C-alpha positions in Angstrom: 43.1 -5.3 53.1 44.7 -4.7 49.6 43.8 -8.3 48.9 39.9 -8.2 49.7 39.8 -4.7 47.9 41.7 -6.5 44.8 39.1 -9.4 44.9 36.2 -7.1 45.2 37.1 -4.7 42.3 37.4 -8.2 40.5 34.0 -9.4 41.2 32.5 -5.7 40.6 34.4 -5.6 37.1 33.2 -9.3 36.6 29.5 -8.3 37.5 29.7 -4.9 35.2 31.1 -7.1 32.1 28.1 -9.5 32.5 25.8 -6.6 33.3 27.1 -5.0 30.0 26.7 -8.1 28.0 23.1 -8.9 29.1 22.5 -5.2 28.4 23.6 -5.1 25.0 21.9 -8.3 24.1 18.3 -7.4 25.5 19.1 -3.8 23.4 19.7 -5.7 20.1 16.8 -7.9 20.9 14.5 -5.1 21.8 15.7 -3.1 18.8 14.9 -6.1 16.1 11.6 -6.5 17.7 10.7 -2.7 17.1 12.0 -2.5 13.5 9.9 -5.8 13.1 6.6 -4.1 14.8 7.4 -0.7 12.6 7.9 -2.6 9.4 4.2 -4.4 10.2 2.5 -1.1 11.2 3.9 0.3 7.9 2.8 -2.7 5.8 -0.7 -2.3 7.2 -0.7 1.6 6.8 0.5 0.9 3.1 -2.2 -1.7 2.5 -4.8 1.2 4.0 -3.5 3.7 1.9 -3.9 1.8 -1.4 -7.5 0.7 -0.2 -8.3 3.8 0.1 -6.8 5.7 -2.8 -8.7 2.9 -4.9 -12.0 4.1 -3.0 -11.3 7.6 -4.1 -10.6 7.1 -7.6 -13.8 4.4 -7.9 -15.6 7.4 -6.6 -14.5 10.0 -8.8 -15.1 7.9 -12.2 -18.9 7.1 -10.1 -18.8 11.1 -9.7 -18.1 11.2 -13.5 -20.4 8.9 -15.0 -23.3 10.0 -12.9 -22.5 14.0 -14.0 -22.1 12.8 -17.5 -24.9 10.1 -17.6 -26.9 11.8 -20.5 -24.0 12.2 -22.8 -23.0 8.7 -22.3 -26.6 7.5 -22.8 -26.7 9.2 -26.2 -23.1 8.1 -27.0 -24.4 4.5 -25.8 -27.3 4.8 -28.2 -25.5 6.1 -31.2 -23.2 2.9 -30.9 -26.1 0.8 -30.6 -27.5 2.0 -33.5 -24.2 1.9 -35.3 -24.1 -1.6 -34.4 -27.6 -2.7 -35.3 -27.5 -0.6 -38.8 -24.1 -2.4 -40.1 -25.4 -5.8 -39.0 -28.3 -5.6 -41.4 -25.7 -5.5 -44.1 -26.1 -1.7 -44.9 -23.4 0.6 -45.4 -23.5 3.9 -43.6 -23.0 5.9 -47.1 -23.4 4.6 -50.5 -20.6 5.4 -53.1 -22.2 7.1 -56.4 -21.7 5.2 -59.6 -21.1 6.8 -62.7 
């Protein structure tokens, strides 16, 4: 009886060894795949957050421009008048001659 018990124990040990090796290989492959999928998901979240931030910034600039349209229009008219006036060769202020 001792020999059959020893052979049975040997075979069960070999089975447990192989099951442990395959379980470890599966765990490593699974964790690598989960890490890669998490990285890709994080990359998409990053791109989405960047685009959302850019839209928020553009919306803020748009609100600023819409809120200050009159002031910006007066500034643009003044700049246009300055450019046209100086393009005709005239000076803004003449020096006094003695």
